[in-house]
py3Dmol code that shows the C-alpha trace and the ligand (Angstrom):
import py3Dmol

protein = """\
ATOM      1  CA  MET A   1     100.606  36.937  53.284  1.00  0.00           C
ATOM      2  CA  GLN A   2      97.627  35.799  55.280  1.00  0.00           C
ATOM      3  CA  ASP A   3      94.165  35.393  53.869  1.00  0.00           C
ATOM      4  CA  HIS A   4      91.360  36.706  56.057  1.00  0.00           C
ATOM      5  CA  SER A   5      88.037  35.772  54.598  1.00  0.00           C
ATOM      6  CA  GLU A   6      86.104  37.521  57.395  1.00  0.00           C
ATOM      7  CA  PRO A   7      85.980  41.297  57.576  1.00  0.00           C
ATOM      8  CA  GLN A   8      88.750  42.604  59.781  1.00  0.00           C
ATOM      9  CA  ASN A   9      87.844  46.231  59.664  1.00  0.00           C
ATOM     10  CA  GLN A  10      84.265  46.596  60.703  1.00  0.00           C
ATOM     11  CA  GLU A  11      84.708  50.317  60.689  1.00  0.00           C
ATOM     12  CA  LYS A  12      81.696  52.538  60.691  1.00  0.00           C
ATOM     13  CA  SER A  13      80.870  54.587  57.636  1.00  0.00           C
ATOM     14  CA  GLY A  14      81.205  57.556  59.976  1.00  0.00           C
ATOM     15  CA  ASN A  15      83.464  59.576  57.693  1.00  0.00           C
ATOM     16  CA  SER A  16      81.090  62.281  56.606  1.00  0.00           C
ATOM     17  CA  CYS A  17      81.132  65.622  54.871  1.00  0.00           C
ATOM     18  CA  GLU A  18      79.171  67.141  57.756  1.00  0.00           C
ATOM     19  CA  THR A  19      82.098  66.788  60.141  1.00  0.00           C
ATOM     20  CA  CYS A  20      84.660  67.956  57.587  1.00  0.00           C
ATOM     21  CA  GLY A  21      85.587  71.615  57.708  1.00  0.00           C
ATOM     22  CA  ASP A  22      87.057  71.869  54.190  1.00  0.00           C
ATOM     23  CA  ALA A  23      84.894  74.569  52.618  1.00  0.00           C
ATOM     24  CA  SER A  24      86.906  74.384  49.383  1.00  0.00           C
ATOM     25  CA  CYS A  25      85.899  70.742  48.761  1.00  0.00           C
ATOM     26  CA  SER A  26      83.669  70.246  45.716  1.00  0.00           C
ATOM     27  CA  ALA A  27      81.329  68.048  47.788  1.00  0.00           C
ATOM     28  CA  HIS A  28      80.730  70.848  50.307  1.00  0.00           C
ATOM     29  CA  ALA A  29      77.759  72.357  48.492  1.00  0.00           C
ATOM     30  CA  GLN A  30      74.934  71.018  46.355  1.00  0.00           C
ATOM     31  CA  ASN A  31      75.279  71.838  42.657  1.00  0.00           C
ATOM     32  CA  PRO A  32      72.487  73.734  40.902  1.00  0.00           C
ATOM     33  CA  GLY A  33      69.973  71.180  39.571  1.00  0.00           C
ATOM     34  CA  GLU A  34      71.538  68.315  41.532  1.00  0.00           C
ATOM     35  CA  SER A  35      68.971  66.095  43.288  1.00  0.00           C
ATOM     36  CA  ASP A  36      69.268  65.507  47.039  1.00  0.00           C
ATOM     37  CA  LYS A  37      70.021  61.837  46.358  1.00  0.00           C
ATOM     38  CA  ASP A  38      72.788  62.624  43.856  1.00  0.00           C
ATOM     39  CA  PHE A  39      74.258  65.192  46.251  1.00  0.00           C
ATOM     40  CA  MET A  40      74.226  62.720  49.118  1.00  0.00           C
ATOM     41  CA  GLU A  41      75.905  60.050  46.969  1.00  0.00           C
ATOM     42  CA  ARG A  42      78.537  62.510  45.786  1.00  0.00           C
ATOM     43  CA  GLN A  43      79.299  63.394  49.383  1.00  0.00           C
ATOM     44  CA  GLN A  44      79.517  59.703  50.349  1.00  0.00           C
ATOM     45  CA  LEU A  45      81.902  59.061  47.460  1.00  0.00           C
ATOM     46  CA  GLN A  46      84.021  62.077  48.356  1.00  0.00           C
ATOM     47  CA  ALA A  47      84.117  61.063  52.023  1.00  0.00           C
ATOM     48  CA  ARG A  48      85.590  57.686  51.011  1.00  0.00           C
ATOM     49  CA  LEU A  49      88.061  59.102  48.521  1.00  0.00           C
ATOM     50  CA  CYS A  50      89.253  61.767  50.965  1.00  0.00           C
ATOM     51  CA  ARG A  51      90.777  59.008  53.075  1.00  0.00           C
ATOM     52  CA  ILE A  52      92.891  57.644  50.213  1.00  0.00           C
ATOM     53  CA  LYS A  53      96.140  59.525  49.609  1.00  0.00           C
ATOM     54  CA  HIS A  54      97.081  58.261  46.136  1.00  0.00           C
ATOM     55  CA  LYS A  55      94.790  56.861  43.453  1.00  0.00           C
ATOM     56  CA  ILE A  56      96.349  55.185  40.437  1.00  0.00           C
ATOM     57  CA  VAL A  57      94.646  53.513  37.486  1.00  0.00           C
ATOM     58  CA  VAL A  58      96.391  50.776  35.480  1.00  0.00           C
ATOM     59  CA  LEU A  59      95.470  50.912  31.789  1.00  0.00           C
ATOM     60  CA  SER A  60      96.331  49.072  28.600  1.00  0.00           C
ATOM     61  CA  GLY A  61      95.331  49.476  24.993  1.00  0.00           C
ATOM     62  CA  LYS A  62      94.917  45.732  24.506  1.00  0.00           C
ATOM     63  CA  GLY A  63      93.914  42.699  26.550  1.00  0.00           C
ATOM     64  CA  GLY A  64      96.411  40.018  27.501  1.00  0.00           C
ATOM     65  CA  VAL A  65      99.406  42.353  27.790  1.00  0.00           C
ATOM     66  CA  GLY A  66      99.798  41.788  31.543  1.00  0.00           C
ATOM     67  CA  LYS A  67      97.850  44.747  32.916  1.00  0.00           C
ATOM     68  CA  SER A  68      96.298  42.782  35.811  1.00  0.00           C
ATOM     69  CA  THR A  69      99.660  41.150  36.513  1.00  0.00           C
ATOM     70  CA  VAL A  70     101.223  44.596  36.800  1.00  0.00           C
ATOM     71  CA  ALA A  71      98.326  45.889  38.952  1.00  0.00           C
ATOM     72  CA  VAL A  72      98.662  42.952  41.393  1.00  0.00           C
ATOM     73  CA  ASN A  73     102.444  43.192  41.643  1.00  0.00           C
ATOM     74  CA  LEU A  74     102.360  46.969  41.979  1.00  0.00           C
ATOM     75  CA  ALA A  75      99.816  46.720  44.815  1.00  0.00           C
ATOM     76  CA  VAL A  76     101.772  43.968  46.579  1.00  0.00           C
ATOM     77  CA  SER A  77     105.085  45.840  46.164  1.00  0.00           C
ATOM     78  CA  LEU A  78     103.522  48.899  47.776  1.00  0.00           C
ATOM     79  CA  MET A  79     102.221  46.743  50.619  1.00  0.00           C
ATOM     80  CA  LEU A  80     105.652  45.150  51.097  1.00  0.00           C
ATOM     81  CA  ALA A  81     107.074  48.689  51.277  1.00  0.00           C
ATOM     82  CA  GLY A  82     104.889  49.217  54.343  1.00  0.00           C
ATOM     83  CA  LYS A  83     102.007  51.054  52.688  1.00  0.00           C
ATOM     84  CA  GLU A  84      98.287  50.587  53.297  1.00  0.00           C
ATOM     85  CA  VAL A  85      96.954  49.563  49.909  1.00  0.00           C
ATOM     86  CA  GLY A  86      93.635  48.890  48.185  1.00  0.00           C
ATOM     87  CA  LEU A  87      93.328  47.009  44.909  1.00  0.00           C
ATOM     88  CA  LEU A  88      90.100  47.505  42.976  1.00  0.00           C
ATOM     89  CA  ASP A  89      89.413  45.286  39.992  1.00  0.00           C
ATOM     90  CA  VAL A  90      86.971  47.013  37.657  1.00  0.00           C
ATOM     91  CA  ASP A  91      87.711  44.647  34.786  1.00  0.00           C
ATOM     92  CA  ILE A  92      84.024  43.775  34.832  1.00  0.00           C
ATOM     93  CA  HIS A  93      84.067  41.386  31.869  1.00  0.00           C
ATOM     94  CA  GLY A  94      87.190  39.498  32.941  1.00  0.00           C
ATOM     95  CA  PRO A  95      87.952  39.982  36.639  1.00  0.00           C
ATOM     96  CA  SER A  96      91.186  38.032  37.125  1.00  0.00           C
ATOM     97  CA  ILE A  97      92.494  39.599  40.336  1.00  0.00           C
ATOM     98  CA  PRO A  98      90.788  37.048  42.671  1.00  0.00           C
ATOM     99  CA  THR A  99      92.520  34.193  40.793  1.00  0.00           C
ATOM    100  CA  MET A 100      95.885  35.954  40.758  1.00  0.00           C
ATOM    101  CA  LEU A 101      95.779  36.471  44.527  1.00  0.00           C
ATOM    102  CA  GLY A 102      94.408  33.050  45.432  1.00  0.00           C
ATOM    103  CA  LEU A 103      91.066  34.554  46.475  1.00  0.00           C
ATOM    104  CA  GLU A 104      88.899  32.692  43.991  1.00  0.00           C
ATOM    105  CA  GLY A 105      85.706  31.362  45.544  1.00  0.00           C
ATOM    106  CA  THR A 106      85.981  33.566  48.643  1.00  0.00           C
ATOM    107  CA  THR A 107      83.019  35.606  49.837  1.00  0.00           C
ATOM    108  CA  VAL A 108      82.678  39.298  50.483  1.00  0.00           C
ATOM    109  CA  PHE A 109      80.799  40.378  53.596  1.00  0.00           C
ATOM    110  CA  GLY A 110      78.712  43.484  53.900  1.00  0.00           C
ATOM    111  CA  HIS A 111      75.419  45.111  54.747  1.00  0.00           C
ATOM    112  CA  GLU A 112      73.150  47.584  53.028  1.00  0.00           C
ATOM    113  CA  GLU A 113      75.513  50.523  53.344  1.00  0.00           C
ATOM    114  CA  GLU A 114      78.943  48.987  53.277  1.00  0.00           C
ATOM    115  CA  LEU A 115      80.929  46.173  51.676  1.00  0.00           C
ATOM    116  CA  PHE A 116      84.058  44.781  53.293  1.00  0.00           C
ATOM    117  CA  PRO A 117      86.976  44.070  50.987  1.00  0.00           C
ATOM    118  CA  GLN A 118      88.994  40.886  51.189  1.00  0.00           C
ATOM    119  CA  THR A 119      92.238  41.418  53.054  1.00  0.00           C
ATOM    120  CA  LEU A 120      95.698  39.953  52.528  1.00  0.00           C
ATOM    121  CA  GLY A 121      97.973  41.527  55.101  1.00  0.00           C
ATOM    122  CA  ASN A 122      97.759  45.288  54.548  1.00  0.00           C
ATOM    123  CA  LEU A 123      96.199  44.818  51.125  1.00  0.00           C
ATOM    124  CA  LYS A 124      92.434  45.250  50.685  1.00  0.00           C
ATOM    125  CA  VAL A 125      90.962  43.733  47.549  1.00  0.00           C
ATOM    126  CA  MET A 126      87.615  44.217  45.844  1.00  0.00           C
ATOM    127  CA  SER A 127      86.498  42.685  42.571  1.00  0.00           C
ATOM    128  CA  LEU A 128      83.274  41.893  40.789  1.00  0.00           C
ATOM    129  CA  GLY A 129      84.732  38.390  40.634  1.00  0.00           C
ATOM    130  CA  PHE A 130      83.807  37.957  44.320  1.00  0.00           C
ATOM    131  CA  PHE A 131      80.130  38.290  43.404  1.00  0.00           C
ATOM    132  CA  LEU A 132      80.023  35.807  40.535  1.00  0.00           C
ATOM    133  CA  LYS A 133      78.617  32.405  41.526  1.00  0.00           C
ATOM    134  CA  ASN A 134      80.705  30.763  38.830  1.00  0.00           C
ATOM    135  CA  PRO A 135      83.973  32.327  37.603  1.00  0.00           C
ATOM    136  CA  GLU A 136      83.006  31.221  34.091  1.00  0.00           C
ATOM    137  CA  ASP A 137      79.803  33.326  34.172  1.00  0.00           C
ATOM    138  CA  ALA A 138      79.771  36.050  31.519  1.00  0.00           C
ATOM    139  CA  VAL A 139      78.862  39.538  32.693  1.00  0.00           C
ATOM    140  CA  ILE A 140      76.819  41.271  29.995  1.00  0.00           C
ATOM    141  CA  TRP A 141      76.276  44.830  31.148  1.00  0.00           C
ATOM    142  CA  ARG A 142      75.747  48.082  29.341  1.00  0.00           C
ATOM    143  CA  GLY A 143      77.531  51.343  30.141  1.00  0.00           C
ATOM    144  CA  PRO A 144      75.241  52.820  32.854  1.00  0.00           C
ATOM    145  CA  LEU A 145      75.210  49.566  34.814  1.00  0.00           C
ATOM    146  CA  LYS A 146      79.004  49.354  34.692  1.00  0.00           C
ATOM    147  CA  MET A 147      79.303  52.970  35.818  1.00  0.00           C
ATOM    148  CA  GLY A 148      76.899  52.184  38.712  1.00  0.00           C
ATOM    149  CA  ALA A 149      78.964  49.179  39.808  1.00  0.00           C
ATOM    150  CA  ILE A 150      82.236  51.119  39.711  1.00  0.00           C
ATOM    151  CA  LYS A 151      80.672  53.966  41.669  1.00  0.00           C
ATOM    152  CA  GLN A 152      79.438  51.488  44.269  1.00  0.00           C
ATOM    153  CA  PHE A 153      82.890  49.920  44.590  1.00  0.00           C
ATOM    154  CA  LEU A 154      84.382  53.334  45.259  1.00  0.00           C
ATOM    155  CA  LYS A 155      81.576  54.681  47.446  1.00  0.00           C
ATOM    156  CA  ASP A 156      80.374  51.663  49.433  1.00  0.00           C
ATOM    157  CA  VAL A 157      83.534  49.626  50.032  1.00  0.00           C
ATOM    158  CA  ALA A 158      85.076  50.097  53.480  1.00  0.00           C
ATOM    159  CA  TRP A 159      88.486  51.080  52.141  1.00  0.00           C
ATOM    160  CA  GLY A 160      89.345  52.984  55.314  1.00  0.00           C
ATOM    161  CA  ASP A 161      92.538  55.047  55.372  1.00  0.00           C
ATOM    162  CA  LEU A 162      94.787  54.045  52.502  1.00  0.00           C
ATOM    163  CA  ASP A 163      98.106  55.266  51.176  1.00  0.00           C
ATOM    164  CA  TYR A 164      97.263  53.928  47.713  1.00  0.00           C
ATOM    165  CA  LEU A 165      94.289  52.662  45.757  1.00  0.00           C
ATOM    166  CA  ILE A 166      95.333  50.775  42.618  1.00  0.00           C
ATOM    167  CA  ILE A 167      92.567  50.338  40.076  1.00  0.00           C
ATOM    168  CA  ASP A 168      92.833  47.602  37.462  1.00  0.00           C
ATOM    169  CA  SER A 169      90.795  48.804  34.518  1.00  0.00           C
ATOM    170  CA  PRO A 170      89.734  46.712  31.504  1.00  0.00           C
ATOM    171  CA  PRO A 171      91.704  47.168  28.282  1.00  0.00           C
ATOM    172  CA  GLY A 172      90.866  49.992  25.913  1.00  0.00           C
ATOM    173  CA  THR A 173      89.372  53.403  26.367  1.00  0.00           C
ATOM    174  CA  GLY A 174      85.747  52.442  27.034  1.00  0.00           C
ATOM    175  CA  ASP A 175      83.165  52.962  29.753  1.00  0.00           C
ATOM    176  CA  GLU A 176      85.135  51.568  32.693  1.00  0.00           C
ATOM    177  CA  PRO A 177      88.327  53.659  32.504  1.00  0.00           C
ATOM    178  CA  LEU A 178      86.179  56.655  31.624  1.00  0.00           C
ATOM    179  CA  SER A 179      84.007  56.084  34.722  1.00  0.00           C
ATOM    180  CA  VAL A 180      87.070  55.736  36.950  1.00  0.00           C
ATOM    181  CA  CYS A 181      88.599  58.963  35.634  1.00  0.00           C
ATOM    182  CA  GLN A 182      85.315  60.844  35.963  1.00  0.00           C
ATOM    183  CA  LEU A 183      84.424  59.549  39.422  1.00  0.00           C
ATOM    184  CA  ILE A 184      87.875  60.140  40.933  1.00  0.00           C
ATOM    185  CA  GLY A 185      88.531  63.809  40.381  1.00  0.00           C
ATOM    186  CA  ASP A 186      91.983  63.712  41.952  1.00  0.00           C
ATOM    187  CA  LEU A 187      93.559  60.647  40.323  1.00  0.00           C
ATOM    188  CA  ASP A 188      97.339  60.776  40.755  1.00  0.00           C
ATOM    189  CA  GLY A 189      97.674  59.288  37.332  1.00  0.00           C
ATOM    190  CA  ALA A 190      97.769  56.254  35.072  1.00  0.00           C
ATOM    191  CA  VAL A 191     100.292  53.478  34.545  1.00  0.00           C
ATOM    192  CA  ILE A 192     100.035  52.166  30.982  1.00  0.00           C
ATOM    193  CA  VAL A 193     101.056  48.591  30.197  1.00  0.00           C
ATOM    194  CA  THR A 194     102.008  47.409  26.728  1.00  0.00           C
ATOM    195  CA  THR A 195     103.913  44.647  24.945  1.00  0.00           C
ATOM    196  CA  PRO A 196     106.683  45.130  22.361  1.00  0.00           C
ATOM    197  CA  GLN A 197     104.614  44.342  19.262  1.00  0.00           C
ATOM    198  CA  LYS A 198     103.713  47.152  16.902  1.00  0.00           C
ATOM    199  CA  VAL A 199      99.971  46.391  17.110  1.00  0.00           C
ATOM    200  CA  ALA A 200     100.022  46.851  20.886  1.00  0.00           C
ATOM    201  CA  ALA A 201     102.091  49.994  20.570  1.00  0.00           C
ATOM    202  CA  VAL A 202      99.466  51.701  18.421  1.00  0.00           C
ATOM    203  CA  ASP A 203      96.975  51.190  21.229  1.00  0.00           C
ATOM    204  CA  VAL A 204      99.343  52.702  23.799  1.00  0.00           C
ATOM    205  CA  ARG A 205      99.205  55.946  21.892  1.00  0.00           C
ATOM    206  CA  LYS A 206      95.419  55.800  22.204  1.00  0.00           C
ATOM    207  CA  SER A 207      95.665  55.215  25.954  1.00  0.00           C
ATOM    208  CA  ILE A 208      98.034  58.191  26.319  1.00  0.00           C
ATOM    209  CA  SER A 209      95.685  60.387  24.246  1.00  0.00           C
ATOM    210  CA  PHE A 210      92.766  59.194  26.380  1.00  0.00           C
ATOM    211  CA  CYS A 211      94.596  60.321  29.535  1.00  0.00           C
ATOM    212  CA  ARG A 212      95.467  63.659  27.975  1.00  0.00           C
ATOM    213  CA  GLN A 213      91.868  64.315  26.984  1.00  0.00           C
ATOM    214  CA  LEU A 214      90.740  63.617  30.540  1.00  0.00           C
ATOM    215  CA  ASN A 215      93.594  65.566  32.137  1.00  0.00           C
ATOM    216  CA  VAL A 216      94.947  62.425  33.794  1.00  0.00           C
ATOM    217  CA  ARG A 217      98.711  62.432  34.279  1.00  0.00           C
ATOM    218  CA  VAL A 218     100.574  59.491  32.717  1.00  0.00           C
ATOM    219  CA  LEU A 219     102.838  58.192  35.474  1.00  0.00           C
ATOM    220  CA  GLY A 220     104.615  56.003  32.978  1.00  0.00           C
ATOM    221  CA  VAL A 221     104.610  53.230  30.411  1.00  0.00           C
ATOM    222  CA  ILE A 222     105.681  49.659  31.246  1.00  0.00           C
ATOM    223  CA  GLU A 223     106.711  47.319  28.438  1.00  0.00           C
ATOM    224  CA  ASN A 224     105.761  43.807  29.538  1.00  0.00           C
ATOM    225  CA  MET A 225     106.783  40.485  27.942  1.00  0.00           C
ATOM    226  CA  SER A 226     109.848  42.303  26.670  1.00  0.00           C
ATOM    227  CA  GLY A 227     112.293  39.509  25.858  1.00  0.00           C
ATOM    228  CA  PHE A 228     112.384  36.098  27.498  1.00  0.00           C
ATOM    229  CA  ALA A 229     114.026  35.389  30.863  1.00  0.00           C
ATOM    230  CA  CYS A 230     115.829  32.008  30.700  1.00  0.00           C
ATOM    231  CA  PRO A 231     114.566  29.818  33.586  1.00  0.00           C
ATOM    232  CA  HIS A 232     118.088  28.369  34.007  1.00  0.00           C
ATOM    233  CA  CYS A 233     120.473  31.324  33.859  1.00  0.00           C
ATOM    234  CA  GLY A 234     118.089  34.310  33.977  1.00  0.00           C
ATOM    235  CA  GLN A 235     119.592  35.785  30.814  1.00  0.00           C
ATOM    236  CA  ILE A 236     117.103  37.810  28.780  1.00  0.00           C
ATOM    237  CA  THR A 237     116.758  36.914  25.092  1.00  0.00           C
ATOM    238  CA  GLU A 238     114.837  39.119  22.697  1.00  0.00           C
ATOM    239  CA  ILE A 239     112.140  37.149  20.904  1.00  0.00           C
ATOM    240  CA  LEU A 240     110.177  40.009  19.395  1.00  0.00           C
ATOM    241  CA  PRO A 241     111.821  43.343  18.660  1.00  0.00           C
ATOM    242  CA  SER A 242     111.585  45.158  21.996  1.00  0.00           C
ATOM    243  CA  GLY A 243     111.843  48.803  22.940  1.00  0.00           C
ATOM    244  CA  GLY A 244     108.511  49.866  21.399  1.00  0.00           C
ATOM    245  CA  GLY A 245     107.172  51.002  24.776  1.00  0.00           C
ATOM    246  CA  ARG A 246     110.237  53.129  25.467  1.00  0.00           C
ATOM    247  CA  ARG A 247     110.127  54.711  21.987  1.00  0.00           C
ATOM    248  CA  ILE A 248     106.478  55.669  22.341  1.00  0.00           C
ATOM    249  CA  ALA A 249     107.046  57.036  25.840  1.00  0.00           C
ATOM    250  CA  GLU A 250     109.893  59.184  24.525  1.00  0.00           C
ATOM    251  CA  ASP A 251     107.933  60.203  21.465  1.00  0.00           C
ATOM    252  CA  MET A 252     104.869  61.204  23.481  1.00  0.00           C
ATOM    253  CA  GLN A 253     106.977  62.695  26.273  1.00  0.00           C
ATOM    254  CA  VAL A 254     105.767  60.540  29.130  1.00  0.00           C
ATOM    255  CA  PRO A 255     108.006  58.616  31.564  1.00  0.00           C
ATOM    256  CA  PHE A 256     109.132  55.092  30.699  1.00  0.00           C
ATOM    257  CA  LEU A 257     109.066  53.009  33.873  1.00  0.00           C
ATOM    258  CA  GLY A 258     110.833  49.931  32.509  1.00  0.00           C
ATOM    259  CA  ALA A 259     110.604  46.585  30.723  1.00  0.00           C
ATOM    260  CA  ILE A 260     109.519  43.269  32.269  1.00  0.00           C
ATOM    261  CA  PRO A 261     110.665  40.106  30.473  1.00  0.00           C
ATOM    262  CA  MET A 262     108.469  37.134  29.737  1.00  0.00           C
ATOM    263  CA  ASP A 263     109.113  34.816  32.655  1.00  0.00           C
ATOM    264  CA  ALA A 264     107.503  31.403  33.143  1.00  0.00           C
ATOM    265  CA  GLU A 265     107.483  31.993  36.903  1.00  0.00           C
ATOM    266  CA  ILE A 266     105.210  35.029  36.488  1.00  0.00           C
ATOM    267  CA  ALA A 267     102.664  32.915  34.616  1.00  0.00           C
ATOM    268  CA  ARG A 268     103.015  30.151  37.228  1.00  0.00           C
ATOM    269  CA  ALA A 269     102.604  32.577  40.127  1.00  0.00           C
ATOM    270  CA  CYS A 270      99.447  34.045  38.541  1.00  0.00           C
ATOM    271  CA  ASP A 271      97.925  30.614  37.999  1.00  0.00           C
ATOM    272  CA  GLU A 272      98.812  29.530  41.542  1.00  0.00           C
ATOM    273  CA  GLY A 273      97.293  32.672  43.035  1.00  0.00           C
ATOM    274  CA  LYS A 274     100.615  33.903  44.412  1.00  0.00           C
ATOM    275  CA  ALA A 275     101.905  37.446  44.063  1.00  0.00           C
ATOM    276  CA  PHE A 276     105.089  37.088  42.017  1.00  0.00           C
ATOM    277  CA  VAL A 277     107.079  39.890  43.686  1.00  0.00           C
ATOM    278  CA  HIS A 278     106.386  38.334  47.066  1.00  0.00           C
ATOM    279  CA  HIS A 279     106.738  34.603  46.425  1.00  0.00           C
ATOM    280  CA  TYR A 280     109.576  34.837  43.890  1.00  0.00           C
ATOM    281  CA  ALA A 281     111.180  37.890  45.491  1.00  0.00           C
ATOM    282  CA  GLU A 282     114.745  36.729  44.770  1.00  0.00           C
ATOM    283  CA  SER A 283     114.233  36.121  41.043  1.00  0.00           C
ATOM    284  CA  PRO A 284     115.923  38.587  38.628  1.00  0.00           C
ATOM    285  CA  THR A 285     112.521  39.474  37.121  1.00  0.00           C
ATOM    286  CA  ALA A 286     111.116  40.341  40.567  1.00  0.00           C
ATOM    287  CA  VAL A 287     114.118  42.616  41.126  1.00  0.00           C
ATOM    288  CA  ILE A 288     113.332  44.328  37.784  1.00  0.00           C
ATOM    289  CA  MET A 289     109.697  44.751  38.843  1.00  0.00           C
ATOM    290  CA  LYS A 290     110.702  46.289  42.167  1.00  0.00           C
ATOM    291  CA  LYS A 291     112.853  48.868  40.371  1.00  0.00           C
ATOM    292  CA  ILE A 292     109.976  49.683  38.035  1.00  0.00           C
ATOM    293  CA  VAL A 293     107.535  50.398  40.877  1.00  0.00           C
ATOM    294  CA  GLN A 294     110.041  52.378  42.992  1.00  0.00           C
ATOM    295  CA  PRO A 295     109.021  55.803  41.551  1.00  0.00           C
ATOM    296  CA  ILE A 296     105.439  55.016  42.580  1.00  0.00           C
ATOM    297  CA  ILE A 297     106.518  53.997  46.097  1.00  0.00           C
ATOM    298  CA  ASP A 298     108.504  57.256  46.249  1.00  0.00           C
ATOM    299  CA  MET A 299     105.352  59.291  45.569  1.00  0.00           C
ATOM    300  CA  ASP A 300     104.296  58.741  49.184  1.00  0.00           C
ATOM    301  CA  LYS A 301     106.937  60.556  51.171  1.00  0.00           C
TER     302      LYS A 301
END
"""
ligand_1 = """\
27
LIG
P 95.654 41.609 30.973
O 95.225 42.100 32.315
O 96.393 42.652 30.185
O 94.543 40.986 30.181
P 97.012 39.532 32.450
O 97.738 40.292 33.493
O 95.733 38.854 32.814
O 96.743 40.457 31.177
O 98.044 38.509 31.834
C 97.679 37.565 30.840
C 98.475 36.276 31.054
O 99.845 36.535 30.803
C 98.387 35.764 32.472
O 98.289 34.367 32.415
C 99.713 36.150 33.097
O 100.147 35.206 34.035
C 100.643 36.130 31.907
N 101.755 37.100 32.017
C 101.671 38.433 32.211
N 102.893 38.994 32.207
C 103.779 37.985 32.018
C 105.204 37.917 31.909
N 105.966 38.992 31.982
N 105.753 36.687 31.737
C 104.999 35.565 31.651
N 103.662 35.569 31.714
C 103.049 36.766 31.902
"""
view = py3Dmol.view(width=600, height=400)
view.addModel(protein, "pdb")
view.setStyle({"model": 0}, {"cartoon": {"style": "trace"}})
view.addModel(ligand_1, "xyz")
view.setStyle({"model": 1}, {"stick": {}})
view.zoomTo()
view.show()
């Protein structure tokens, strides 16, 4: 994959509701009591989102379960399958996507109306991490500010025409996932990442309930760090009792997408800023990952 630190797609923000003939679109008419500014922003947001075929949010009940790792490898797998993909990191308090893709310290270009995402091949990436002077800076923002930033990332980033937008949300069921679900009316659904431990499993139930309350379809549960892949022979050994993710998925009647073992090469790839499924494509764990994301690739037919 090639890193382009300069904007490649200086496309105009010409996609507008005025030229769109879809009278059934919710952004077609101003809502009663809606200010002109709010109406205009809603139309701008809709005009962007209209050009993205599938929007998927990656959620987890807990931090550190591998949610960003899954988001990165899902986005890269889709790109390797020939899709046009965007990856939006709204993990405002811990944006790790730039590090995982080797984009740390790179700059985002833009002007008043439009921001240009970083590009890696056919993958467009946007993260708050690109705006932090120092990656160790803490972002201390309250709800409305976070909602504003997420809205801006959706509305003002030159995503262009995409097959998929993958959104890496922070753990839990707080402001950020709520904002994403509220701002994107036509989310295709959520992928929920968990680990085998019981404490993580309890939080998965919360994430599934969260989706149900917001009418967001659960595309499936992924159990990460499920067993340990031997670096020598590739054999998977169970360290913690696994299968919790599958049991919850069955119990709550949502699809189970699969289990990813703990693999030292995944951790290495993340630290080196390399997408695991691309740079370690031949490894047994990468093959497992590819199988897991296949149903999501198959959505775009
Ligand atoms: P989250 O987004 O849930 O906080 P991350 O994706 O940032 O979690 O992952 C946390 C750490 O765990 C990262 O260092 C990542 O490289 C590592 N990691 C994630 N999944 C695996 C795995 N299956 N095997 C080994 N390390 C993993």
